[in-house]
TORLUM-220819 format. One record per residue (C-alpha): x, y, z. Coordinates in Angstrom, 3 decimals, padded with zeros to 6 digits. Example, Ala and Ser with C-alpha at 12.3 -4.5 7.8 and 13.67 -1.06 7.14 Angstrom:
% residues 2
+----------+----------+----------+
|       xx |       yy |       zz |
+----------+----------+----------+
|  012.300 | -004.500 |  007.800 |
|  013.670 | -001.060 |  007.140 |
+----------+----------+----------+
***
This chain:
% residues 411
+----------+----------+----------+
|       xx |       yy |       zz |
+----------+----------+----------+
|  147.466 |  072.101 |  107.811 |
|  147.250 |  068.927 |  109.927 |
|  145.544 |  066.219 |  107.888 |
|  145.460 |  063.421 |  110.469 |
|  142.207 |  064.903 |  111.783 |
|  138.641 |  064.123 |  110.806 |
|  136.685 |  066.861 |  109.033 |
|  133.871 |  068.672 |  110.924 |
|  131.040 |  068.750 |  108.382 |
|  127.970 |  067.390 |  110.198 |
|  125.169 |  069.795 |  111.227 |
|  122.041 |  068.921 |  113.271 |
|  119.875 |  068.169 |  110.180 |
|  122.594 |  065.927 |  108.742 |
|  122.959 |  064.148 |  112.092 |
|  119.188 |  063.517 |  112.243 |
|  119.187 |  062.163 |  108.688 |
|  122.276 |  060.132 |  109.585 |
|  120.516 |  058.685 |  112.641 |
|  117.135 |  058.026 |  111.016 |
|  118.879 |  056.566 |  107.983 |
|  121.028 |  054.089 |  109.829 |
|  118.326 |  052.993 |  112.294 |
|  115.661 |  052.644 |  109.606 |
|  117.978 |  050.941 |  107.132 |
|  119.177 |  048.456 |  109.727 |
|  115.848 |  047.071 |  110.809 |
|  112.367 |  047.454 |  109.454 |
|  113.041 |  046.598 |  105.808 |
|  114.886 |  043.432 |  106.769 |
|  113.405 |  042.044 |  109.996 |
|  109.701 |  042.944 |  110.178 |
|  108.853 |  039.519 |  108.762 |
|  110.942 |  037.628 |  111.315 |
|  109.498 |  039.698 |  114.175 |
|  105.961 |  038.995 |  112.949 |
|  106.833 |  035.322 |  112.695 |
|  107.902 |  035.286 |  116.353 |
|  105.030 |  037.236 |  117.941 |
|  102.191 |  037.461 |  115.410 |
|  099.573 |  039.965 |  116.604 |
|  101.787 |  040.905 |  119.557 |
|  104.463 |  042.333 |  117.249 |
|  103.478 |  046.021 |  117.716 |
|  103.708 |  045.546 |  121.499 |
|  107.139 |  043.949 |  121.028 |
|  108.232 |  047.039 |  119.070 |
|  107.025 |  049.252 |  121.920 |
|  109.075 |  047.253 |  124.438 |
|  112.119 |  047.472 |  122.173 |
|  111.612 |  051.255 |  121.818 |
|  111.545 |  051.705 |  125.599 |
|  114.735 |  049.688 |  125.936 |
|  116.453 |  051.666 |  123.203 |
|  115.090 |  055.022 |  124.407 |
|  116.638 |  055.084 |  127.868 |
|  119.989 |  053.872 |  126.586 |
|  119.762 |  056.338 |  123.691 |
|  119.420 |  059.258 |  126.124 |
|  122.422 |  057.918 |  128.053 |
|  124.426 |  057.887 |  124.827 |
|  123.260 |  061.425 |  124.094 |
|  124.519 |  062.805 |  127.402 |
|  127.822 |  060.932 |  127.176 |
|  128.380 |  062.114 |  123.595 |
|  127.903 |  065.720 |  124.769 |
|  130.284 |  065.225 |  127.697 |
|  132.906 |  063.337 |  125.649 |
|  132.542 |  064.176 |  121.906 |
|  135.149 |  061.783 |  120.491 |
|  135.374 |  058.961 |  117.976 |
|  135.327 |  055.498 |  119.534 |
|  132.739 |  056.934 |  121.924 |
|  132.182 |  053.868 |  124.096 |
|  135.930 |  053.410 |  124.581 |
|  136.255 |  056.961 |  125.868 |
|  133.163 |  056.567 |  128.070 |
|  134.662 |  053.488 |  129.748 |
|  137.950 |  055.305 |  130.156 |
|  136.328 |  058.353 |  131.777 |
|  134.195 |  056.211 |  134.090 |
|  136.489 |  053.391 |  135.142 |
|  140.007 |  054.193 |  133.914 |
|  140.792 |  050.566 |  133.046 |
|  142.691 |  049.890 |  129.815 |
|  141.452 |  046.300 |  129.467 |
|  137.799 |  047.239 |  130.004 |
|  137.958 |  050.170 |  127.585 |
|  139.651 |  048.057 |  124.912 |
|  137.193 |  045.180 |  125.431 |
|  134.155 |  047.439 |  124.981 |
|  135.741 |  049.041 |  121.919 |
|  136.294 |  045.699 |  120.236 |
|  132.785 |  044.553 |  121.189 |
|  131.443 |  047.599 |  119.337 |
|  133.586 |  046.752 |  116.315 |
|  132.379 |  043.137 |  116.388 |
|  128.712 |  044.159 |  116.727 |
|  129.044 |  046.661 |  113.866 |
|  130.578 |  044.064 |  111.568 |
|  127.965 |  041.431 |  112.456 |
|  125.038 |  043.863 |  112.111 |
|  126.337 |  045.119 |  108.762 |
|  126.555 |  041.506 |  107.611 |
|  122.929 |  041.067 |  108.751 |
|  121.710 |  043.908 |  106.572 |
|  123.799 |  042.868 |  103.567 |
|  122.335 |  039.373 |  103.932 |
|  118.795 |  040.799 |  104.061 |
|  119.485 |  042.907 |  100.961 |
|  119.468 |  039.822 |  098.743 |
|  115.693 |  039.273 |  098.983 |
|  114.917 |  042.772 |  097.688 |
|  117.394 |  042.521 |  094.788 |
|  115.929 |  039.185 |  093.704 |
|  112.511 |  040.800 |  093.215 |
|  114.058 |  042.292 |  090.059 |
|  117.002 |  040.081 |  089.011 |
|  117.901 |  036.456 |  089.690 |
|  121.542 |  037.017 |  090.599 |
|  123.307 |  034.567 |  092.914 |
|  123.352 |  035.735 |  096.531 |
|  127.136 |  035.851 |  096.729 |
|  127.381 |  038.208 |  093.737 |
|  124.820 |  040.610 |  095.221 |
|  126.505 |  040.609 |  098.633 |
|  130.002 |  041.138 |  097.214 |
|  129.133 |  043.910 |  094.759 |
|  126.940 |  045.810 |  097.231 |
|  129.524 |  045.722 |  100.029 |
|  132.448 |  046.783 |  097.830 |
|  130.546 |  049.744 |  096.344 |
|  129.527 |  051.106 |  099.759 |
|  133.026 |  050.557 |  101.111 |
|  134.248 |  052.781 |  098.289 |
|  131.727 |  055.509 |  099.192 |
|  132.827 |  055.374 |  102.858 |
|  136.447 |  055.874 |  101.771 |
|  135.468 |  058.788 |  099.501 |
|  134.607 |  061.183 |  102.363 |
|  132.334 |  061.839 |  105.366 |
|  130.461 |  064.753 |  103.774 |
|  129.806 |  062.770 |  100.604 |
|  128.714 |  059.778 |  102.695 |
|  126.434 |  061.932 |  104.863 |
|  124.810 |  063.566 |  101.820 |
|  124.158 |  060.150 |  100.271 |
|  122.696 |  059.008 |  103.589 |
|  120.431 |  062.085 |  103.669 |
|  119.101 |  061.404 |  100.148 |
|  118.588 |  057.703 |  100.837 |
|  116.890 |  058.473 |  104.160 |
|  114.313 |  060.616 |  102.373 |
|  113.688 |  057.774 |  099.920 |
|  113.339 |  055.100 |  102.609 |
|  110.985 |  057.234 |  104.721 |
|  108.872 |  057.664 |  101.574 |
|  108.814 |  053.859 |  101.298 |
|  107.564 |  053.490 |  104.874 |
|  104.949 |  056.209 |  104.296 |
|  103.754 |  054.399 |  101.136 |
|  103.263 |  051.190 |  103.129 |
|  101.382 |  053.110 |  105.857 |
|  099.179 |  055.064 |  103.419 |
|  098.433 |  052.152 |  101.076 |
|  097.774 |  049.776 |  103.951 |
|  095.981 |  052.308 |  106.151 |
|  092.609 |  050.592 |  105.698 |
|  094.001 |  047.778 |  107.868 |
|  094.328 |  050.263 |  110.754 |
|  090.538 |  050.558 |  110.944 |
|  090.509 |  047.017 |  112.363 |
|  092.784 |  047.941 |  115.285 |
|  089.999 |  048.783 |  117.821 |
|  088.200 |  045.456 |  117.379 |
|  091.507 |  043.532 |  117.336 |
|  092.892 |  045.332 |  120.414 |
|  092.525 |  042.309 |  122.753 |
|  094.713 |  040.294 |  120.360 |
|  097.290 |  043.092 |  120.154 |
|  097.868 |  043.160 |  123.923 |
|  099.467 |  040.316 |  125.901 |
|  097.536 |  038.307 |  128.428 |
|  098.696 |  036.928 |  131.751 |
|  100.109 |  033.786 |  130.187 |
|  103.751 |  032.813 |  129.908 |
|  103.568 |  031.965 |  126.190 |
|  102.541 |  035.539 |  125.302 |
|  105.458 |  037.055 |  127.184 |
|  107.869 |  034.452 |  125.868 |
|  106.853 |  035.381 |  122.303 |
|  107.138 |  039.107 |  123.114 |
|  110.594 |  038.607 |  124.629 |
|  111.833 |  036.768 |  121.530 |
|  110.256 |  039.328 |  119.171 |
|  111.407 |  042.344 |  121.212 |
|  114.924 |  040.948 |  121.127 |
|  114.759 |  040.957 |  117.308 |
|  112.848 |  044.280 |  117.210 |
|  115.574 |  045.810 |  119.322 |
|  117.831 |  045.359 |  116.286 |
|  115.482 |  047.684 |  114.381 |
|  116.304 |  050.505 |  116.828 |
|  120.056 |  050.167 |  117.003 |
|  122.049 |  052.801 |  115.190 |
|  121.995 |  055.626 |  117.758 |
|  125.216 |  054.156 |  119.155 |
|  126.719 |  054.562 |  115.678 |
|  125.918 |  058.271 |  115.747 |
|  128.192 |  059.075 |  118.688 |
|  131.191 |  057.753 |  116.789 |
|  131.007 |  060.644 |  114.322 |
|  130.981 |  063.215 |  117.157 |
|  134.393 |  064.538 |  116.105 |
|  132.930 |  065.222 |  112.656 |
|  129.950 |  067.202 |  114.058 |
|  130.193 |  070.989 |  114.158 |
|  128.519 |  071.310 |  117.577 |
|  128.372 |  067.835 |  119.152 |
|  127.596 |  069.047 |  122.706 |
|  124.342 |  070.612 |  121.552 |
|  123.401 |  068.626 |  118.444 |
|  124.258 |  064.997 |  119.172 |
|  121.799 |  064.426 |  122.088 |
|  119.022 |  066.164 |  120.136 |
|  119.704 |  064.134 |  117.014 |
|  119.602 |  060.823 |  118.915 |
|  116.316 |  061.598 |  120.687 |
|  114.576 |  063.019 |  117.590 |
|  115.664 |  060.028 |  115.493 |
|  114.310 |  057.509 |  118.021 |
|  110.961 |  059.300 |  118.397 |
|  110.411 |  059.464 |  114.632 |
|  111.216 |  055.794 |  114.190 |
|  109.161 |  054.532 |  117.119 |
|  106.023 |  056.046 |  115.561 |
|  106.823 |  054.669 |  112.090 |
|  107.713 |  051.194 |  113.341 |
|  104.569 |  050.718 |  115.406 |
|  102.369 |  051.836 |  112.503 |
|  104.123 |  049.450 |  110.106 |
|  103.924 |  046.610 |  112.650 |
|  100.176 |  047.176 |  113.073 |
|  099.593 |  047.107 |  109.319 |
|  101.825 |  044.053 |  108.823 |
|  099.992 |  041.869 |  111.367 |
|  096.617 |  042.950 |  109.971 |
|  097.655 |  042.327 |  106.345 |
|  099.592 |  039.049 |  106.625 |
|  099.368 |  035.950 |  108.770 |
|  102.113 |  034.988 |  111.200 |
|  103.241 |  032.248 |  108.809 |
|  103.309 |  034.590 |  105.812 |
|  105.422 |  037.134 |  107.689 |
|  107.835 |  034.470 |  108.896 |
|  108.424 |  033.138 |  105.379 |
|  108.668 |  036.492 |  103.573 |
|  111.995 |  037.511 |  102.022 |
|  110.761 |  041.078 |  101.291 |
|  108.032 |  041.641 |  103.906 |
|  107.148 |  045.272 |  103.201 |
|  106.691 |  044.505 |  099.517 |
|  104.436 |  041.565 |  100.393 |
|  102.271 |  043.718 |  102.680 |
|  101.197 |  045.952 |  099.784 |
|  101.018 |  043.171 |  097.170 |
|  097.230 |  042.877 |  097.481 |
|  096.843 |  046.410 |  096.102 |
|  098.449 |  045.610 |  092.730 |
|  101.797 |  044.671 |  091.206 |
|  102.935 |  048.291 |  091.078 |
|  103.172 |  048.720 |  094.858 |
|  105.360 |  045.732 |  095.764 |
|  107.756 |  046.601 |  092.950 |
|  107.938 |  050.205 |  094.147 |
|  108.448 |  049.228 |  097.786 |
|  110.966 |  046.577 |  096.735 |
|  112.928 |  049.195 |  094.805 |
|  112.818 |  051.586 |  097.761 |
|  113.896 |  048.703 |  099.996 |
|  116.946 |  048.243 |  097.780 |
|  117.856 |  051.896 |  098.232 |
|  116.962 |  051.997 |  101.929 |
|  119.272 |  049.237 |  103.024 |
|  122.210 |  051.238 |  101.652 |
|  122.060 |  053.440 |  104.752 |
|  122.298 |  050.616 |  107.229 |
|  125.425 |  049.250 |  105.606 |
|  127.143 |  052.553 |  104.829 |
|  126.696 |  054.017 |  108.310 |
|  127.909 |  050.831 |  109.988 |
|  131.030 |  050.723 |  107.817 |
|  131.727 |  054.369 |  108.680 |
|  131.110 |  053.818 |  112.392 |
|  133.255 |  050.704 |  112.602 |
|  136.208 |  052.379 |  110.910 |
|  135.898 |  055.404 |  113.254 |
|  135.900 |  053.209 |  116.351 |
|  139.071 |  051.493 |  115.189 |
|  140.538 |  054.900 |  114.291 |
|  139.850 |  056.178 |  117.799 |
|  141.272 |  053.048 |  119.423 |
|  144.375 |  053.039 |  117.252 |
|  145.359 |  056.566 |  118.236 |
|  144.453 |  056.243 |  121.941 |
|  147.527 |  056.796 |  124.109 |
|  145.866 |  057.455 |  127.484 |
|  147.664 |  054.438 |  128.930 |
|  150.829 |  054.838 |  126.881 |
|  149.760 |  052.143 |  124.416 |
|  147.243 |  051.702 |  121.622 |
|  144.067 |  049.613 |  121.732 |
|  144.245 |  048.745 |  118.023 |
|  147.048 |  048.514 |  115.430 |
|  148.407 |  051.971 |  114.650 |
|  147.752 |  051.587 |  110.930 |
|  143.999 |  051.704 |  111.638 |
|  144.463 |  055.234 |  113.028 |
|  145.916 |  056.613 |  109.796 |
|  143.802 |  059.164 |  107.898 |
|  144.297 |  059.551 |  104.162 |
|  145.496 |  063.137 |  103.434 |
|  143.190 |  063.479 |  100.410 |
|  139.916 |  061.885 |  101.554 |
|  140.430 |  062.636 |  105.272 |
|  138.976 |  059.197 |  106.054 |
|  140.513 |  056.148 |  107.823 |
|  141.002 |  053.967 |  104.747 |
|  142.670 |  050.954 |  106.387 |
|  139.931 |  050.621 |  109.010 |
|  137.313 |  050.848 |  106.259 |
|  138.998 |  048.149 |  104.162 |
|  139.289 |  045.806 |  107.155 |
|  135.586 |  046.328 |  107.934 |
|  134.550 |  045.555 |  104.349 |
|  136.576 |  042.323 |  104.270 |
|  135.102 |  041.059 |  107.559 |
|  131.545 |  041.990 |  106.534 |
|  131.927 |  039.975 |  103.342 |
|  133.278 |  036.987 |  105.268 |
|  130.273 |  036.873 |  107.634 |
|  127.532 |  037.843 |  105.143 |
|  128.582 |  035.077 |  102.764 |
|  128.642 |  032.389 |  105.451 |
|  125.846 |  033.004 |  108.006 |
|  122.046 |  033.353 |  108.015 |
|  120.227 |  036.655 |  108.643 |
|  118.429 |  035.750 |  111.880 |
|  121.556 |  034.272 |  113.481 |
|  123.507 |  037.440 |  112.648 |
|  120.783 |  039.713 |  114.086 |
|  120.648 |  037.766 |  117.356 |
|  124.436 |  037.724 |  117.671 |
|  124.501 |  041.510 |  117.196 |
|  121.907 |  042.023 |  119.908 |
|  123.733 |  039.879 |  122.456 |
|  126.931 |  041.857 |  121.971 |
|  125.214 |  045.257 |  121.965 |
|  123.147 |  044.554 |  125.074 |
|  126.367 |  043.849 |  126.981 |
|  127.806 |  047.139 |  125.666 |
|  124.616 |  049.052 |  126.569 |
|  124.758 |  047.687 |  130.113 |
|  128.341 |  048.952 |  130.418 |
|  127.558 |  052.352 |  128.844 |
|  124.683 |  053.003 |  131.253 |
|  126.921 |  052.063 |  134.186 |
|  129.592 |  054.380 |  132.784 |
|  127.172 |  057.337 |  132.718 |
|  126.126 |  056.622 |  136.312 |
|  129.794 |  056.714 |  137.336 |
|  130.612 |  059.818 |  135.259 |
|  127.599 |  061.733 |  136.628 |
|  128.775 |  061.067 |  140.172 |
|  132.252 |  062.336 |  139.327 |
|  131.004 |  065.462 |  137.524 |
|  127.276 |  066.154 |  138.157 |
|  126.949 |  069.382 |  136.134 |
|  129.582 |  069.941 |  133.419 |
|  129.546 |  073.305 |  131.638 |
|  127.677 |  073.487 |  128.329 |
|  126.104 |  070.011 |  128.642 |
|  122.442 |  069.218 |  129.209 |
|  122.245 |  066.746 |  132.105 |
|  119.454 |  064.174 |  132.383 |
|  118.202 |  062.603 |  135.653 |
|  120.270 |  059.779 |  137.136 |
|  117.163 |  057.583 |  136.804 |
|  117.675 |  057.476 |  133.007 |
|  120.915 |  055.440 |  132.959 |
|  119.647 |  053.263 |  135.812 |
|  116.530 |  052.382 |  133.791 |
|  118.669 |  051.873 |  130.683 |
|  120.842 |  049.470 |  132.671 |
|  117.850 |  047.581 |  134.138 |
|  116.002 |  047.253 |  130.807 |
|  119.120 |  046.130 |  128.923 |
|  119.967 |  043.551 |  131.575 |
|  116.346 |  042.337 |  131.778 |
|  116.035 |  041.788 |  128.010 |
|  119.371 |  039.974 |  127.928 |
|  118.341 |  037.669 |  130.783 |
|  114.874 |  037.051 |  129.300 |
|  116.343 |  036.090 |  125.944 |
|  118.890 |  033.740 |  127.495 |
|  116.176 |  032.099 |  129.619 |
|  113.801 |  031.893 |  126.658 |
|  116.402 |  030.081 |  124.561 |
|  117.257 |  027.800 |  127.467 |
|  113.598 |  026.864 |  128.067 |
|  112.871 |  026.328 |  124.391 |
+----------+----------+----------+
***
C-alpha cells in the first residue's frame, strides 16, 4: 500500500464542524473586544460588511475546491488559471505566512482566558498550548477532525450561552437602531472600515478548509456545501453576539477586555463568566489546531508539486509519516514559527498582518476563478456559480484593502 498519500476520512458533517470550528475559534472569542473598541455601536454593521466580503470569496473557494480538490488549494488554483510557477509559489507561501501569523494571533489571545483561572506567565501558556496541539496534528487527520468536532460543539454552546443569558439586551435593539446604523459622515465609515477589517479575521477559516480536500471523501460535492453552510451559521451567531456586546458593555470596556465574552455575562453572576471563560479556553483550540493542519498541508502540496519540473518548497516538507499518515516535518516547522511570533508580537498587530496578506490572496483567488471559468465554463460533476460571484469577491476584497490602507494613512 502506498503510504505517501493523505487519508480520505472527512465526510460532509465533519467538514462543516471543521469549518465552523476553525472560523469560530479564530475570531469571536479573541477579537470581539477589539472590534467593539474600534466601532462601538456600529460593530454589528461592521460584522455584516465583513460577512459579505467573506461570503463572495467563500463561494469562489467552494467552486475552485470542487474543480481542483487538492492540498495547497490556492497554489493549484493559480497554476490552473495562470500557469506561472513564480505566481503559484508566491501565493502558496503567502498562505503559509498568513496561517502562521493568524495561528500566532489566536495563541496570543488564548492567554487572557487561561489567566481567568491561573496566573501563569504568558510565555508558559503559549508554549505549552502550541506544543500540545502540534502533537495532536501529527497524531492523525481523523483524530484531529474528531477533536475539532467535539470542541466545535462546546464553543457553539458557549456562544449560545452568551446569546441566551444576554438576550434581554436584544430588546433594546429597536430603540437603539439609529445608533446601530452608520450615518452619512466620514468618521462612521472610517470606524466601520477599521472594525470590518478586524471582523474579517473572525470569518477567515474557509480558505483553510480547501486544503484538506484530498482528505475529504467527496470533495466535489461536499466542500462547497460545507463552506457555505459554515459561513451562514457563523454570520448569524456573530451578529447576535455583536449586538449583545455593544448593548452590554461600553466601547471603552470592550476595547480593554482580555476575555470579552466572559465580561459580557459578568453582570449575571460569577458563574457565567467562569463558564464562558472555560469554554473560551476550549474553543480557541480549534483555531490553532486547524491552522497548524492547514499550514502543513499547504507546504506538503507545494513540496511535492512537479508541474514545472521543480518543487515550490523543500522536499522534506512533502514527506508523510507511514504510521500517522501526516506531514510531520511541515507540522513541526509550523509549530516553531507560531511560537516565535506569538511570543514576540501583540494580538492586534498579528490580526491586521494576517488580514493584509489574506486579502491579497483572496484578490488573486477570485481572479483565478474568473480565468478558470472562462477556460472551462461547465466542468462535469461540479456545481458552477455565476461569474458575478468572483467579480464581487474581487471588488470587495480590493475595496476593503484600499479602505484600510487609506484609513491608516489618514490617521
